[in-house]
N, C-alpha and C positions, 0 to 999 in steps of 0.2 A: 601483613601490614595492618595498621590500626584503623584505616578508613573503612567504613561500613556503608557502601552505597545503597544497600537494600533499604536502609532507613529513609532514603530520598524518595522511595516509591510513594510514601504517604503524602508528600508535598505535591506530587504530580497527579494525584488521585482525583481528577475531575475531567469532565467532558472538555475536549480541546480540538475542535474541528478546524481544518485548514482555512486560514484567512480570518479567523474569528479573533475577538478580543481575548478569549480564553486561551487560544493558542499563543498569543503574544505574552500573556501572563506566564505561561509555561516556558517560553523562550527566555524571558527575563529571570525566571527561577534558575534555569540551567546556567545562564551567564553568571549570575551571582555565585552560584556554587563553584564554578570554575575559578572565579576570582578569590573566593574564600580559600580555595586550594593553592592559591598563588600563581595561577595561570590566567593571563589576560584573555578575554573573549570579546567577540564583536558580533552584532546582529547584521546580517546581510539580507536586505529585503528583496522581494520579487512579487509580481502580480499573479493572482489566481482568479479564476472565474468564481462568481457568486451570483445569488439571485434572491428574489423575494417574491413569493407566491401570494397574490392577492385573492385569487379565487380558484378553486379546483372542484369540478363535479364530473361524475360519469353516470349516465343512465343507459339502461338496456331496454329496448322497445320490442313489443310484440313477442313474448309478454313483457310488461313493464316492470322494471327493477331498478332502484337507485342504490348504488353501493358506495360506502365510505371510501375515499381515496386521498392520495396526496399528489400534488403536482410534481412533475419531474423537471428540475432545474435545467436551464440552457436548452430547453426543447422548443422554445418560442411560445407565442401566445396564439390562441384562437381569436376570432372576432368576438366581441362582447356577447353575442347571442350563441356562440359556440359553433360546433361542426356536427353534422349528422352523416352517417354513412352505413352501408351494409356492414354487418359484423361477421368476422371470420376468426378462426383459431389457427395460429401458425405454430406448429410444434417442433419445427426443425428447419435448417437451411434447405434441405431437400423439399420440404413442404412448400416453402415460399417459391421454389423454382417451378413447381407444377400448378400453383394456384394463381388465379387472376385476382390481384389485391388492389388494382387501381380504384381509388375513390373509396376504399374500405377502411374501417377501423379494425385493427388486428389485436387480438390478445396473444401475448407471448409469455410463456410460463417461466420467466426468470426476471430478475431485476437488472442484471448485468447482461445486456444484449451484446453478443459478439460483433466485432467490426464487419465480418463478412455477411452476416445475416442482416445487420442494420443497413449496410450498403445496398443489399438486394431489395430491401423494403423501400428505400429511397428511390432506387432506379425504377421499381415497379409501381411507384406513385401511391403508396399507402398514405392516407390522410391523417391517421391517428393511431397511437399505440396504447394498449392497456398492459402494463407490466405487473409482476406478481412478487410478493415477498412472504417469508414465513413458511409454514408447512400446513398440510391439510389436517394434522393432528392438533394444532395449536388453537386455543380459544382466542377470541378477538383481543381480549385484554392483555394477552401475552405476546402480541405481535405488534411492534411499533411500525407504523407507516412512516419510516424514517425518511428525512430529506435525502434525495438522491438526484444526481444531475449527470447529463451526458458529458462524456469527456471529449476533448478536441478530436481525438482519433475517430469518434463517431460523427460529431456534428460538422466536421469539415466536408462530409458528403452531402449535407443538407439537414434541415431540422424538421422532425415530425412531432407535433405536439403530443405529449404523453402524460399519463397519470399512472399511479401505482396502487394496486389493491392487495388485499390479503389472499394468500393461496387457497384458503378454505372458501372464500367468497368466489374465487375464480372457478372452482370446481362446481359450486352452486349455479353459477351463471351458465357454464357449459352444459350442465344437466337440463337447464331450462330451455336451451336452444333459441335464444332471441335472434331476431332477424336483423335488427339494426342497433346501433349504439350512438350515443350523443355525449360529446365532451365539451366542457367549458374549461379553459385554462387561461388565466390572466396573470402575468408575472413580469417583474422588472429584472433585467439581466445587468449584472454589476461586475466591477473589477475590484478585488480586495487586495490588501497587503498581507503576505505571508513572510516568514523569516527563517533563514538558517542561522544557527548559532555556531560560530567557528572559533576554535582555540588552537594555538600552535605551541609545540615544545620543540625548540630547535635542537638538531642533532649535533653530534661531534665530528668524528672523522669523515663521515659520508653525509654531511648536512645538506648537500645539494640533491640528495635522493630523498623522496617523500613517500611515506606510508600514510594512507588515509584511514581513519576509523569512522564509520558512519552508523547512525541509527535514527529512525524517525521518532518524533515525539508527539505528533498529532494523533488524534483518535477519530473514530466516526461518531456520528450523531448518536445520542443516548448512551454511549459507551464511555466509561472512565478509563478504559484501555490499560488496565494494570499489566496484563500479560502482553497485549499488543498495543503499544510497544513501549510502555514505561520501563519494562525490564531491560530492553535493549539500550534505552537512553541512560539508565543508571549503570548499565554494564559498561558502556564506554567511559562513563565518569569514573568507574572503578579503575579502568585502565589508565585514564589520565592521572589519577592519583598515584598509581604505581610508577608510571614513567616520570612523574615529577620528582620522585624519590630516587629513581634509578635511571640516570641520564642515558638516553638512547644514542646510538652512533648515527642514526638517520633521523631526519626531521619528521615529526609526527603531526598530522592534522586531525583534529577531533571535530566532526561536523554532525551537529544535530539537525536533521533535515525536517523542514516543515512540509505540510500538505502531501505526504507520501500517499495517504489514503485517497487522494484525488487523482492519482496517476503518477507517482514518483516525482512529483513537481519540484520539490525542494532539491533533490540530487540532480535533476535535469537542469535546474537553474544554476546550481553551483558549477556543474561542468561547463555550462555556457559562459558563465561569468569568469571562470578560471581556465579557459580553453588553452591559452598559451602556456600555462604552467604544467598542464597535465603530462607533458612529455617527460617531466621529472618524477612523475608518480610511478612507483614501482609495484604498488599493490593497494587494493581497497579491501578492508576487512569490515564487514557489516555484521551487526547483531540485530536480529529481528525475532523476538520472543524466546525467552529462557525462563527457568525458574519454576515451571509447573511441577506439582507433586507426581502426577501420572504423566510420563513422557519419555522420549528418547532423544538423544543429541545427534544432530546431523551437521554436515558442512556441505554446501552446494557451491561448486567451484566453476566459475566461468573463466577458465584458464586451461593451460596445458594439463594433461592427465597426470603429469608428475607431481603436481600439487596435491591431487587426490591421494596418491600413494604416500606422500610425505605426511599428511595429516593422519591417515589410517595407521602408519608406522608409529607416529608420535603417540597416538592413543594407546597402542599396545605398550609402548615403552613406559608411559606414565600410568597405565592401569585405568584409563578413562574410556568408557564405552562410547565410541562415536563412529558413525558411518559417513564417510565422505563420498561424494559422487560428482561427476561432471554434469553441469546443467545450467540453466537460467532460473534464478530465483526471483520471484516477484517482489523485489524490494530495492533499496537504494544502492545496492551493489551494481545493478544492471546498467544504469546510465554511465557508470565509470567504464564498465566493460565495453559499452557501446562506443566509448571514446578511446578505446585502445588500451585501457588500464586493466591488467589482470585483477579479478575480483572474486571474493567469496562471501557467502553468508553463513554465519553460525546461527543455529536455532535449536531449541529443545521443543520438539513437536509433540503435541498432545494426541493420544490415540482417539479413535472413534468412541464416543461416550465420555470422554474426558472434558477438560476445560474448552470452552469455545470462545471465539472472538467475534468482533463486529456486532455486538449486541449488548444489552444491559447485563448479560451474564458474565462479561469479562470483568471479574472482580478480584480483589486481592486474596480472597479466601482460598483460592486454588493454587496459590504460590507457596513454595517452601524455601526458606532461607538456605538450607543446606544444599539443595540442588542448584540453587541460583549461584552460590559461591563456587561450587565444583565447576560449573560451566565457565564462570569468569576466570578461575584459576588456570583452567586448561587453555583458554583463549589468550591469557596473559603469557603463558609459557610459549605458545606458538608465536605470539607477536614479538616476544623478547628475542627469539631466534631470528625472526625476520629483521628486526631492528639492529641486530649486532652482527649479522653474517658478514664475513670478510668479502665474499662474492655473493650477490643476492641470488638465492636459489631458484626463484621463479622465473621462467622464461618470459621475456617481455613481448609477448604476442598473444593474440586471441586466436585460437585454432579455427580453421574454416568451418567445422561443424558447429562451433559455438556462435560464430558470426551469423550463420544461417538461422540458428535458433533465436538469436537476438532480433533478426529481421521478422521472424514469425511473431515473437512476443510483441513488438511494437506495431504489428499490423502493416508493416511496409511490404510484406510479401505474404501471399496466401499459402497456407500449408496444403500440399497436394491431398 
């Protein structure tokens, strides 16, 4: 086909965090592109958390050290004079189980604190957290103290005021063995508007059966998100252009999801807003990261294992190297599976040492047009078979083992 969605990457090549004006700009760009291709699109809004930090400081005492930090959003505020407590280092869930952390400020060597660990810290009455980002090898100027905020799955247990420092500084602090820490964090907590972009191509013979195509179009702070996930966003635009020219037998929904990086919020909102319709959805096909030069293609299927075999067989038939597996992928396919819709995510994964995401390093330089279209073409061949099958080949159930993995993923159940 003549349409070249790879060119659209340049239009989306800017930071577009969930709930921001830049994300709305990207949503409107996608809407306009759909309509340029002759398919009407709409913006569906939903609310997301936001915050504005007015002051963030962390000092370590005896010996005295003040370290540059960023405030963690949705973690509440301290009193204006701050909080002071004994300092301790929590290196694991097991460590918090054996330590007395009541009234203490705890350093945790990650930015993304798992729900189980966070819940234990709340229960054991820690009064402050110092989180970490970057690596011990990075110079300060190469590590952004990027805005990060607690997700609802964490703060529903309670809010512990938190700041984030560089990993290299964390190592320096631990070597100094301070006895106390002092945190000042003043912030305003907000609600912002985020948007899903939704376009529909009506089917023919089986128009009451729906296949959803999803990709998130937001990025994290400081990142232009070329690989993650402008490529997925333009990838489903390529599919929209294809099916505009090749009328499908089933109705197709194209959903560009906002605020995925904040916890799959766009796809969660879509499933909630369209809950009654989902009984007609036969499959969700998600694309999250394709097109890198160094990489390998995968499909992660939250569905019956027969879908895994189908994709692996199709790869052999078409001469396309892909490894499908059963599992839960951390992207917008998962809320659909959580609502009973079989789902899968296609991705081209970069190897260790290759292109990275969630940083300034996610740039267009590491993408290759040839690999991008190879992935798009294979996904289109797969989707064409799904859209035109006389009997839909994917079992309309989520297997028990996948239901359990979804429970673990969303933190509704603790993994043994």
